[in-house]
ZADO-1210 file (C-alpha; in nm, 4 decimals, padded with zeros to 6 digits):
<atoms>
<atom x="00.0099" y="-00.0043" z="00.0115" code="MET" pos="1"/>
<atom x="00.1252" y="00.3427" z="-00.0865" code="ASP" pos="2"/>
<atom x="00.1470" y="00.5721" z="00.2224" code="ASN" pos="3"/>
<atom x="00.3068" y="00.8708" z="00.0665" code="LYS" pos="4"/>
<atom x="00.2024" y="01.1898" z="00.2190" code="LYS" pos="5"/>
<atom x="00.0184" y="01.4218" z="-00.0399" code="THR" pos="6"/>
<atom x="-00.0620" y="01.7784" z="-00.0770" code="THR" pos="7"/>
<atom x="-00.2595" y="01.9983" z="-00.3048" code="HIS" pos="8"/>
<atom x="-00.1026" y="02.1477" z="-00.6298" code="PHE" pos="9"/>
<atom x="-00.3963" y="02.3739" z="-00.7400" code="GLY" pos="10"/>
<atom x="-00.6648" y="02.1179" z="-00.7761" code="TYR" pos="11"/>
<atom x="-00.4262" y="01.8216" z="-00.8023" code="GLN" pos="12"/>
<atom x="-00.3175" y="01.5945" z="-00.5353" code="GLU" pos="13"/>
<atom x="00.0574" y="01.5476" z="-00.5494" code="VAL" pos="14"/>
<atom x="00.3320" y="01.3778" z="-00.3388" code="PRO" pos="15"/>
<atom x="00.4580" y="01.6402" z="-00.0883" code="VAL" pos="16"/>
<atom x="00.8101" y="01.6226" z="-00.1898" code="GLU" pos="17"/>
<atom x="00.7036" y="01.6969" z="-00.5422" code="ASP" pos="18"/>
<atom x="00.5079" y="02.0285" z="-00.4674" code="LYS" pos="19"/>
<atom x="00.8254" y="02.2497" z="-00.4394" code="VAL" pos="20"/>
<atom x="00.9588" y="02.1493" z="-00.7644" code="GLN" pos="21"/>
<atom x="00.6301" y="02.2029" z="-00.9453" code="ARG" pos="22"/>
<atom x="00.5704" y="02.5436" z="-00.7977" code="VAL" pos="23"/>
<atom x="00.9177" y="02.6325" z="-00.8917" code="ALA" pos="24"/>
<atom x="00.8307" y="02.5309" z="-01.2437" code="GLY" pos="25"/>
<atom x="00.5431" y="02.7780" z="-01.2358" code="VAL" pos="26"/>
<atom x="00.7521" y="03.0680" z="-01.1389" code="PHE" pos="27"/>
<atom x="01.0493" y="02.9702" z="-01.3533" code="HIS" pos="28"/>
<atom x="00.7915" y="02.9990" z="-01.6511" code="SER" pos="29"/>
<atom x="00.6440" y="03.3295" z="-01.5511" code="VAL" pos="30"/>
<atom x="00.9302" y="03.5271" z="-01.4024" code="ALA" pos="31"/>
<atom x="01.0116" y="03.7506" z="-01.6920" code="ASP" pos="32"/>
<atom x="00.6362" y="03.8487" z="-01.7497" code="LYS" pos="33"/>
<atom x="00.5465" y="03.8449" z="-01.3743" code="TYR" pos="34"/>
<atom x="00.4997" y="04.2314" z="-01.3336" code="ASP" pos="35"/>
<atom x="00.3186" y="04.2781" z="-01.6478" code="LEU" pos="36"/>
<atom x="00.0843" y="03.9782" z="-01.5752" code="MET" pos="37"/>
<atom x="00.0175" y="04.1225" z="-01.2228" code="ASN" pos="38"/>
<atom x="-00.0787" y="04.4527" z="-01.3797" code="ASP" pos="39"/>
<atom x="-00.3039" y="04.2829" z="-01.6413" code="LEU" pos="40"/>
<atom x="-00.4574" y="04.0369" z="-01.3939" code="MET" pos="41"/>
<atom x="-00.5652" y="04.2976" z="-01.1223" code="SER" pos="42"/>
<atom x="-00.5915" y="04.6055" z="-01.3618" code="MET" pos="43"/>
<atom x="-00.3210" y="04.7600" z="-01.1757" code="GLY" pos="44"/>
<atom x="-00.5085" y="04.7289" z="-00.8298" code="VAL" pos="45"/>
<atom x="-00.2349" y="04.5177" z="-00.6945" code="HIS" pos="46"/>
<atom x="-00.0323" y="04.8412" z="-00.6508" code="ARG" pos="47"/>
<atom x="-00.2837" y="04.9793" z="-00.4269" code="LEU" pos="48"/>
<atom x="-00.2998" y="04.6466" z="-00.2156" code="TRP" pos="49"/>
<atom x="00.0833" y="04.6808" z="-00.1636" code="LYS" pos="50"/>
<atom x="00.0752" y="05.0334" z="-00.0951" code="ARG" pos="51"/>
<atom x="-00.1693" y="04.9752" z="00.1801" code="PHE" pos="52"/>
<atom x="00.0569" y="04.7084" z="00.3073" code="THR" pos="53"/>
<atom x="00.3507" y="04.9317" z="00.3259" code="ILE" pos="54"/>
<atom x="00.1516" y="05.1882" z="00.5065" code="HIS" pos="55"/>
<atom x="00.0403" y="04.9404" z="00.7639" code="SER" pos="56"/>
<atom x="00.3806" y="04.7916" z="00.8365" code="SER" pos="57"/>
<atom x="00.5154" y="05.0603" z="01.0761" code="GLY" pos="58"/>
<atom x="00.8571" y="05.0326" z="00.9263" code="VAL" pos="59"/>
<atom x="01.0898" y="05.3207" z="00.9947" code="LYS" pos="60"/>
<atom x="01.4465" y="05.4310" z="00.9544" code="LYS" pos="61"/>
<atom x="01.6859" y="05.1743" z="01.0966" code="GLY" pos="62"/>
<atom x="01.4381" y="04.8911" z="01.0702" code="SER" pos="63"/>
<atom x="01.5387" y="04.5322" z="00.9627" code="LYS" pos="64"/>
<atom x="01.2850" y="04.3797" z="00.7352" code="VAL" pos="65"/>
<atom x="01.2339" y="04.0602" z="00.5645" code="LEU" pos="66"/>
<atom x="01.0308" y="04.0307" z="00.2628" code="ASP" pos="67"/>
<atom x="00.9525" y="03.6620" z="00.1894" code="ILE" pos="68"/>
<atom x="00.8392" y="03.5439" z="-00.1511" code="ALA" pos="69"/>
<atom x="00.9622" y="03.8934" z="-00.2516" code="GLY" pos="70"/>
<atom x="00.9924" y="03.8112" z="-00.6236" code="GLY" pos="71"/>
<atom x="01.0407" y="04.1112" z="-00.8410" code="THR" pos="72"/>
<atom x="01.0934" y="04.3286" z="-00.5569" code="GLY" pos="73"/>
<atom x="00.7734" y="04.5665" z="-00.5266" code="ASP" pos="74"/>
<atom x="00.7688" y="04.5490" z="-00.1563" code="LEU" pos="75"/>
<atom x="01.1474" y="04.5348" z="-00.1081" code="THR" pos="76"/>
<atom x="01.1856" y="04.8594" z="-00.3008" code="LEU" pos="77"/>
<atom x="00.9350" y="05.0555" z="-00.0929" code="LYS" pos="78"/>
<atom x="01.0785" y="04.9181" z="00.2399" code="PHE" pos="79"/>
<atom x="01.4402" y="05.0056" z="00.1270" code="SER" pos="80"/>
<atom x="01.3186" y="05.3625" z="00.1141" code="LYS" pos="81"/>
<atom x="01.1731" y="05.3525" z="00.4557" code="LEU" pos="82"/>
<atom x="01.4474" y="05.1950" z="00.6461" code="VAL" pos="83"/>
<atom x="01.7200" y="05.3909" z="00.4922" code="GLY" pos="84"/>
<atom x="02.0886" y="05.3896" z="00.5065" code="SER" pos="85"/>
<atom x="02.0848" y="05.2551" z="00.8745" code="THR" pos="86"/>
<atom x="01.8199" y="04.9761" z="00.8068" code="GLY" pos="87"/>
<atom x="01.8337" y="04.6518" z="00.5962" code="GLN" pos="88"/>
<atom x="01.5706" y="04.4716" z="00.3847" code="VAL" pos="89"/>
<atom x="01.6352" y="04.1085" z="00.2815" code="ILE" pos="90"/>
<atom x="01.4531" y="03.9864" z="-00.0255" code="LEU" pos="91"/>
<atom x="01.3883" y="03.6352" z="00.0193" code="ALA" pos="92"/>
<atom x="01.2500" y="03.3885" z="-00.2485" code="ASP" pos="93"/>
<atom x="01.2644" y="03.0136" z="-00.2861" code="ILE" pos="94"/>
<atom x="01.2723" y="03.0591" z="-00.6653" code="ASN" pos="95"/>
<atom x="01.6103" y="03.1362" z="-00.8125" code="ALA" pos="96"/>
<atom x="01.4568" y="03.2952" z="-01.1370" code="SER" pos="97"/>
<atom x="01.2122" y="03.5277" z="-00.9396" code="MET" pos="98"/>
<atom x="01.5190" y="03.6354" z="-00.7068" code="LEU" pos="99"/>
<atom x="01.7267" y="03.7192" z="-01.0116" code="ASN" pos="100"/>
<atom x="01.4575" y="03.9165" z="-01.1699" code="VAL" pos="101"/>
<atom x="01.4279" y="04.1182" z="-00.8413" code="GLY" pos="102"/>
<atom x="01.7834" y="04.1675" z="-00.7917" code="ARG" pos="103"/>
<atom x="01.8500" y="04.2775" z="-01.1660" code="ASP" pos="104"/>
<atom x="01.5447" y="04.5190" z="-01.1201" code="ARG" pos="105"/>
<atom x="01.6448" y="04.6862" z="-00.8038" code="LEU" pos="106"/>
<atom x="02.0137" y="04.7002" z="-00.9104" code="THR" pos="107"/>
<atom x="01.9115" y="04.8727" z="-01.2297" code="ASP" pos="108"/>
<atom x="01.7283" y="05.1399" z="-01.0140" code="GLN" pos="109"/>
<atom x="02.0446" y="05.1906" z="-00.8169" code="GLY" pos="110"/>
<atom x="01.9024" y="05.0231" z="-00.5044" code="ILE" pos="111"/>
<atom x="02.2052" y="04.8396" z="-00.3764" code="VAL" pos="112"/>
<atom x="02.3351" y="04.9579" z="-00.0192" code="ASN" pos="113"/>
<atom x="02.0589" y="04.8197" z="00.2099" code="ASN" pos="114"/>
<atom x="01.9323" y="04.5245" z="00.0281" code="ILE" pos="115"/>
<atom x="02.0506" y="04.1743" z="00.0524" code="ASP" pos="116"/>
<atom x="01.9119" y="03.8639" z="-00.1375" code="TYR" pos="117"/>
<atom x="01.8676" y="03.5239" z="00.0013" code="VAL" pos="118"/>
<atom x="01.7331" y="03.2050" z="-00.1747" code="GLN" pos="119"/>
<atom x="01.5254" y="03.0571" z="00.0971" code="ALA" pos="120"/>
<atom x="01.2277" y="02.8346" z="00.1889" code="ASN" pos="121"/>
<atom x="00.9679" y="02.9806" z="00.4022" code="ALA" pos="122"/>
<atom x="00.9283" y="02.6588" z="00.5994" code="GLU" pos="123"/>
<atom x="01.2763" y="02.6677" z="00.7329" code="SER" pos="124"/>
<atom x="01.4039" y="03.0336" z="00.7108" code="LEU" pos="125"/>
<atom x="01.8031" y="03.0549" z="00.7503" code="PRO" pos="126"/>
<atom x="01.7982" y="03.3207" z="00.9901" code="PHE" pos="127"/>
<atom x="01.8761" y="03.3641" z="01.3617" code="PRO" pos="128"/>
<atom x="01.5916" y="03.3926" z="01.6294" code="ASP" pos="129"/>
<atom x="01.4644" y="03.7385" z="01.6689" code="ASN" pos="130"/>
<atom x="01.6148" y="03.9070" z="01.3820" code="SER" pos="131"/>
<atom x="01.3584" y="04.1227" z="01.2030" code="PHE" pos="132"/>
<atom x="01.1337" y="04.4133" z="01.3194" code="ASP" pos="133"/>
<atom x="00.8855" y="04.3334" z="01.0247" code="CYS" pos="134"/>
<atom x="00.8287" y="04.0376" z="00.8051" code="ILE" pos="135"/>
<atom x="00.6053" y="04.0579" z="00.4960" code="SER" pos="136"/>
<atom x="00.5014" y="03.7860" z="00.2570" code="ILE" pos="137"/>
<atom x="00.2703" y="03.8871" z="-00.0403" code="ALA" pos="138"/>
<atom x="00.1063" y="03.6455" z="-00.2693" code="PHE" pos="139"/>
<atom x="00.3298" y="03.3848" z="-00.1656" code="GLY" pos="140"/>
<atom x="00.1939" y="03.1820" z="00.1250" code="LEU" pos="141"/>
<atom x="-00.0570" y="03.0097" z="-00.0709" code="ARG" pos="142"/>
<atom x="00.2302" y="02.8507" z="-00.2789" code="ASN" pos="143"/>
<atom x="00.4042" y="02.6974" z="00.0531" code="VAL" pos="144"/>
<atom x="00.3441" y="02.3362" z="00.1100" code="THR" pos="145"/>
<atom x="00.3449" y="02.3493" z="00.4761" code="ASP" pos="146"/>
<atom x="00.1882" y="02.6779" z="00.5688" code="LYS" pos="147"/>
<atom x="00.1889" y="02.6104" z="00.9558" code="ASN" pos="148"/>
<atom x="00.5675" y="02.5289" z="00.9415" code="ALA" pos="149"/>
<atom x="00.6277" y="02.8580" z="00.7566" code="ALA" pos="150"/>
<atom x="00.4120" y="03.0507" z="01.0059" code="LEU" pos="151"/>
<atom x="00.6193" y="02.9111" z="01.2803" code="ARG" pos="152"/>
<atom x="00.9511" y="02.9815" z="01.1188" code="SER" pos="153"/>
<atom x="00.8356" y="03.3496" z="01.0487" code="MET" pos="154"/>
<atom x="00.7612" y="03.3716" z="01.4222" code="TYR" pos="155"/>
<atom x="01.0846" y="03.2437" z="01.5414" code="ARG" pos="156"/>
<atom x="01.2894" y="03.5075" z="01.3313" code="VAL" pos="157"/>
<atom x="01.0717" y="03.8024" z="01.4118" code="LEU" pos="158"/>
<atom x="01.1781" y="04.0082" z="01.7112" code="LYS" pos="159"/>
<atom x="00.9613" y="04.0524" z="02.0304" code="PRO" pos="160"/>
<atom x="00.7329" y="04.3550" z="01.9306" code="GLY" pos="161"/>
<atom x="00.7760" y="04.2864" z="01.5597" code="GLY" pos="162"/>
<atom x="00.4903" y="04.2531" z="01.3216" code="ARG" pos="163"/>
<atom x="00.3961" y="04.0003" z="01.0337" code="LEU" pos="164"/>
<atom x="00.2155" y="04.1108" z="00.7436" code="LEU" pos="165"/>
<atom x="00.0520" y="03.8610" z="00.4854" code="ILE" pos="166"/>
<atom x="-00.0836" y="03.9939" z="00.1892" code="LEU" pos="167"/>
<atom x="-00.2846" y="03.7260" z="00.0011" code="GLU" pos="168"/>
<atom x="-00.5704" y="03.6543" z="-00.2115" code="PHE" pos="169"/>
<atom x="-00.8793" y="03.5096" z="00.0030" code="SER" pos="170"/>
<atom x="-01.2465" y="03.4540" z="-00.0146" code="LYS" pos="171"/>
<atom x="-01.4374" y="03.7254" z="-00.1861" code="PRO" pos="172"/>
<atom x="-01.8015" y="03.8463" z="-00.0750" code="ALA" pos="173"/>
<atom x="-02.0527" y="03.6072" z="-00.1725" code="ASP" pos="174"/>
<atom x="-02.2105" y="03.8637" z="-00.4271" code="TRP" pos="175"/>
<atom x="-01.8706" y="03.8782" z="-00.6070" code="LEU" pos="176"/>
<atom x="-01.7807" y="03.5078" z="-00.6304" code="ALA" pos="177"/>
<atom x="-01.9701" y="03.4101" z="-00.9522" code="PRO" pos="178"/>
<atom x="-01.7939" y="03.6820" z="-01.1470" code="VAL" pos="179"/>
<atom x="-01.4720" y="03.6341" z="-00.9885" code="TYR" pos="180"/>
<atom x="-01.4851" y="03.2535" z="-01.0725" code="ASP" pos="181"/>
<atom x="-01.5716" y="03.3233" z="-01.4371" code="THR" pos="182"/>
<atom x="-01.2804" y="03.5654" z="-01.4638" code="TYR" pos="183"/>
<atom x="-01.0185" y="03.3470" z="-01.2965" code="SER" pos="184"/>
<atom x="-01.1039" y="03.0215" z="-01.4828" code="PHE" pos="185"/>
<atom x="-01.2110" y="03.1411" z="-01.8187" code="LYS" pos="186"/>
<atom x="-01.0330" y="03.4666" z="-01.8665" code="LEU" pos="187"/>
<atom x="-00.7143" y="03.4662" z="-01.6625" code="LEU" pos="188"/>
<atom x="-00.5615" y="03.1605" z="-01.8355" code="PRO" pos="189"/>
<atom x="-00.6280" y="03.3042" z="-02.1761" code="LYS" pos="190"/>
<atom x="-00.4442" y="03.6186" z="-02.0906" code="ILE" pos="191"/>
<atom x="-00.1556" y="03.3974" z="-01.9470" code="GLY" pos="192"/>
<atom x="-00.1523" y="03.2117" z="-02.2955" code="LYS" pos="193"/>
<atom x="-00.1490" y="03.5427" z="-02.4798" code="VAL" pos="194"/>
<atom x="00.1063" y="03.7392" z="-02.2993" code="VAL" pos="195"/>
<atom x="00.3489" y="03.4734" z="-02.1543" code="SER" pos="196"/>
<atom x="00.2602" y="03.1757" z="-02.3687" code="ASN" pos="197"/>
<atom x="00.1677" y="02.9817" z="-02.0448" code="ASP" pos="198"/>
<atom x="-00.1849" y="02.9002" z="-01.9896" code="GLU" pos="199"/>
<atom x="-00.1221" y="02.5991" z="-01.7437" code="ASP" pos="200"/>
<atom x="00.0913" y="02.8185" z="-01.4976" code="SER" pos="201"/>
<atom x="-00.2157" y="03.0733" z="-01.4691" code="TYR" pos="202"/>
<atom x="-00.4555" y="02.7955" z="-01.4391" code="ARG" pos="203"/>
<atom x="-00.2599" y="02.6655" z="-01.1515" code="TYR" pos="204"/>
<atom x="-00.2499" y="03.0002" z="-00.9914" code="LEU" pos="205"/>
<atom x="-00.6349" y="03.0411" z="-01.0016" code="ALA" pos="206"/>
<atom x="-00.6731" y="02.7064" z="-00.8414" code="GLU" pos="207"/>
<atom x="-00.4162" y="02.7745" z="-00.5596" code="SER" pos="208"/>
<atom x="-00.6087" y="03.0806" z="-00.4611" code="ILE" pos="209"/>
<atom x="-00.9196" y="02.8742" z="-00.4066" code="ARG" pos="210"/>
<atom x="-00.7275" y="02.6022" z="-00.2078" code="MET" pos="211"/>
<atom x="-00.5848" y="02.8824" z="00.0143" code="HIS" pos="212"/>
<atom x="-00.7479" y="02.9105" z="00.3746" code="PRO" pos="213"/>
<atom x="-01.0200" y="03.1844" z="00.4005" code="ASP" pos="214"/>
<atom x="-00.9750" y="03.4885" z="00.6298" code="GLN" pos="215"/>
<atom x="-01.0781" y="03.3300" z="00.9576" code="GLU" pos="216"/>
<atom x="-00.9124" y="03.0102" z="00.9038" code="THR" pos="217"/>
<atom x="-00.5863" y="03.2096" z="00.8225" code="MET" pos="218"/>
<atom x="-00.6156" y="03.4082" z="01.1273" code="LYS" pos="219"/>
<atom x="-00.6683" y="03.1041" z="01.3514" code="SER" pos="220"/>
<atom x="-00.3283" y="02.9512" z="01.2008" code="MET" pos="221"/>
<atom x="-00.1512" y="03.2788" z="01.2882" code="MET" pos="222"/>
<atom x="-00.2768" y="03.2545" z="01.6574" code="VAL" pos="223"/>
<atom x="-00.1773" y="02.8970" z="01.6792" code="GLU" pos="224"/>
<atom x="00.1709" y="02.9725" z="01.5424" code="ALA" pos="225"/>
<atom x="00.2178" y="03.2061" z="01.8414" code="GLY" pos="226"/>
<atom x="00.1072" y="03.5482" z="01.7000" code="PHE" pos="227"/>
<atom x="-00.1006" y="03.7925" z="01.8882" code="GLU" pos="228"/>
<atom x="-00.3423" y="04.0799" z="01.8265" code="ARG" pos="229"/>
<atom x="-00.4213" y="03.8997" z="01.4874" code="CYS" pos="230"/>
<atom x="-00.6408" y="04.0626" z="01.2411" code="ASP" pos="231"/>
<atom x="-00.7113" y="04.1098" z="00.8764" code="TYR" pos="232"/>
<atom x="-00.8574" y="04.3765" z="00.6491" code="HIS" pos="233"/>
<atom x="-01.0491" y="04.2964" z="00.3351" code="ASN" pos="234"/>
<atom x="-00.9804" y="04.4640" z="00.0049" code="MET" pos="235"/>
<atom x="-01.1700" y="04.4750" z="-00.3066" code="SER" pos="236"/>
<atom x="-01.4636" y="04.2912" z="-00.1401" code="ALA" pos="237"/>
<atom x="-01.2269" y="04.0246" z="00.0061" code="GLY" pos="238"/>
<atom x="-01.0562" y="03.9190" z="-00.3046" code="ILE" pos="239"/>
<atom x="-00.7413" y="04.0175" z="-00.1079" code="VAL" pos="240"/>
<atom x="-00.6958" y="04.0234" z="00.2515" code="ALA" pos="241"/>
<atom x="-00.4038" y="04.1781" z="00.4490" code="LEU" pos="242"/>
<atom x="-00.3544" y="03.9746" z="00.7709" code="HIS" pos="243"/>
<atom x="-00.1298" y="04.1000" z="01.0657" code="SER" pos="244"/>
<atom x="-00.0059" y="03.9833" z="01.3762" code="GLY" pos="245"/>
<atom x="00.2726" y="04.0632" z="01.6485" code="TYR" pos="246"/>
<atom x="00.5208" y="03.8554" z="01.8440" code="LYS" pos="247"/>
<atom x="00.5369" y="03.9699" z="02.2202" code="PHE" pos="248"/>
</atoms>
């Protein structure tokens, strides 16, 4: 009898050890067009979601920030300007292609003095305990195989008094769900096919959103990992939620 543990990759059940490589394949495929696709998929609204995240972070000059699944560097760039020359931002991503795109993009903009780049798995972050004033992960947690392990790892490396911010697609309001489903499963993969010649990756992204925990479940998972004062703020009628929690 085959007792291999499985997990979801979109709507498929796959062996746990296979998911990391499958997710890596998706982001290797889309890395070059990732920013363009984000603008097309959200009609530019993702920039407002990220702006609200930065505004909510409490990051200031001298802060040390970890941007997990930082990808092409949107949040890292903004954090870099907030922390200044006395602070530090680490852009971490499990995917080498995404990390390289982020490094190239930020280097081209002349942002080199207070940013470091680390290829890392969110489930086992390679940093000492109590290292960061703020940790962010935007549109990355749903791709993590063991989300509870990732939350525990984030809690470990966050300083006492530090804040975790999770920006992620979530469960939209009931009135919006039918339209959102039609867009996600009919239109989104077609956009991916036209822009990046990759329909399957964007079908996976739509499925991964549906498999991610809803707002209340995510909040409970953060509490279980040790975070306090956990809360969330819905944006765009719940299509996206910003979760926050503190370590005391």
